[in-house]
N, C-alpha and C positions, 0 to 999 in steps of 0.2 A: 555678445558686441557682433553688431553683423560682420559676415565674410570677407570682407571688401575692407576695412575698419582691419579685420584679422592680419588680410593680407598685405597691408601698409605697415602696421609694426612690425610683423615677422619681416618685411623686406627691410624693412630702418633698422632693429636692433641685427638683423645678420650682415648687413654694412658695418652699425658701428660695431662688431666683433672683429670681422673678415679688416678692417684697417688698423685693427689696435695691437699689429704684431708685429717687430724682430729687425735686433739687431746685434751684430757679432762681435768678438774683440777677439784675436789672435792674442799668443802667448807675448807676443815680439813687440804687439802697438803698443803704444803709451794710454792708461785708463782711459776709456770715452772716447775712444779713436775708433770708428766703424770701419770695418772691412767686406769685403766682397765675400761671400764664403756660396759655393754653389749652390743654387737653387735646386731642393728635391721635389720628384715628381713621383710619388708611389705610388703602385695598386695595390690595393688589399680585397679581400673580397674573407665579405666579416657575415659568420655564422652562428655567433654565439650567441645569440640574444640571452639575455635574461630576465625576466622580472622582477621590476623594482614596486612593490606595492604604497611603497611611500608616495613615490613620483606617480603613477599611477601610468607606469611606460615600462618598455623592455630599452635594457642597457645593454650596451657594449663597450670594446674599451680599443682604442689603435693605439699601440706606441708606437713615438717618433722622438726618438733621439735628439734631434737637430731643433725638437724647440724646447727653448729656455726662455726665463725670466726675460732676456735680450730683447728676444723673437715677439714675448708675448707684449713685450712696453714699445715696440718702437716698430714691428716689421708688420709682416700679416703669414700667418695661417690662414688655406681658404682647403678648403674641404668638399667636394664632385664624389655628388652620388650617380651612377649610371642609370637613363633610363632605359625603357622595358627596346626604345630605338635604339638602340647604342648610342647616345649621347649624353653627352655629361653636364648634369646642373646643377647648384653651387648651391650649398644646403645654408639653407633648409629646405627640405623638399618637399611635397605635400601628392601623395599617389592616391586614387582608388582602390581599394582594395574588391570592394559595391559600389554598386547604384548612388546609394546611402551612408559607407562605413568608409571617410577616408587616414591615409597615416598622413604622419609629421615626421622628419625626422630633424635632429638640429643639432646641434655641436656643444659643443661648451671646451676651451682649447684650457690646457694646464699645462708645467714643463714636465716633457717628458712624455706626453698624449695626451689622443682628441675622445673626451667622453659621447657617445652616442647615443639620444633619447628617442623613442620609437614612440610618439604617441597615436591614440588612435580615441576618432570623435568620438565612439562610443565610452571613453574613458574607462576602459577593461580590458582586460587581458584579450580582448580581439582573436588575433592569432598571429605566435609566432611570427618575425617579417621575414623569415627566413634568407637566403644570403644577397649578399648586395655586392656592388662591386662599387670599389670608393677611391679619389684619387686626394692624397694628402700633398698641398704645394705649399710647402714653406719658404718666402720670399723675406731677404733683408730688410733694415730699413734703407738700407742706400739705393739695394733694386730699385723699390718704390719711388726714392726720391730723384733716381735717375729717368723712370720711368713714370710720369704724373699722370691720371688721366685713363690709365686704362679699364677698360668695362671688366670686372674679375667676373661677370655674371658671364661671360662668353671666353669658353672655356679654350675656342680651336685660339682665341687672339692672345689668352694669358699666355698659352703655349708658345706663341711666336716668339712673345717680348723676354718672357722670363726662361724656357728652355736650354741648356747649355751643353 
């Protein structure tokens, strides 16, 4: 698969998963009624990567109690990785270790956690990814409906619209 097709596929899958997440019901609401849940912007430094020889990737887990099945079904869980220049990039994130070796950090969102996978273009345990800063943003379905058309790749815009 050429690089352009791979990047397009990666972008499409990221958007698909990012839009597939969150709605929360409080105990006092009737079943099925969405309520605003305070959006969470958590910064986590992850350095506890372990090699997974089945997936041929390093893996780590971020625990996040606000990710529920309702979140996964109708809201959004966005994961941003901090770039060397200090900016925040929506995952998946591709980075270059050398001029010939690239890494790609992908996410898998499950209730209560985000699994991170770091693949290298060599498909080997090239090197431990080391410490990465991540931000996890949990949004409700109601928040998404109230703010359609937000560019999730623009972290500053996401903060402007959703941070409380």
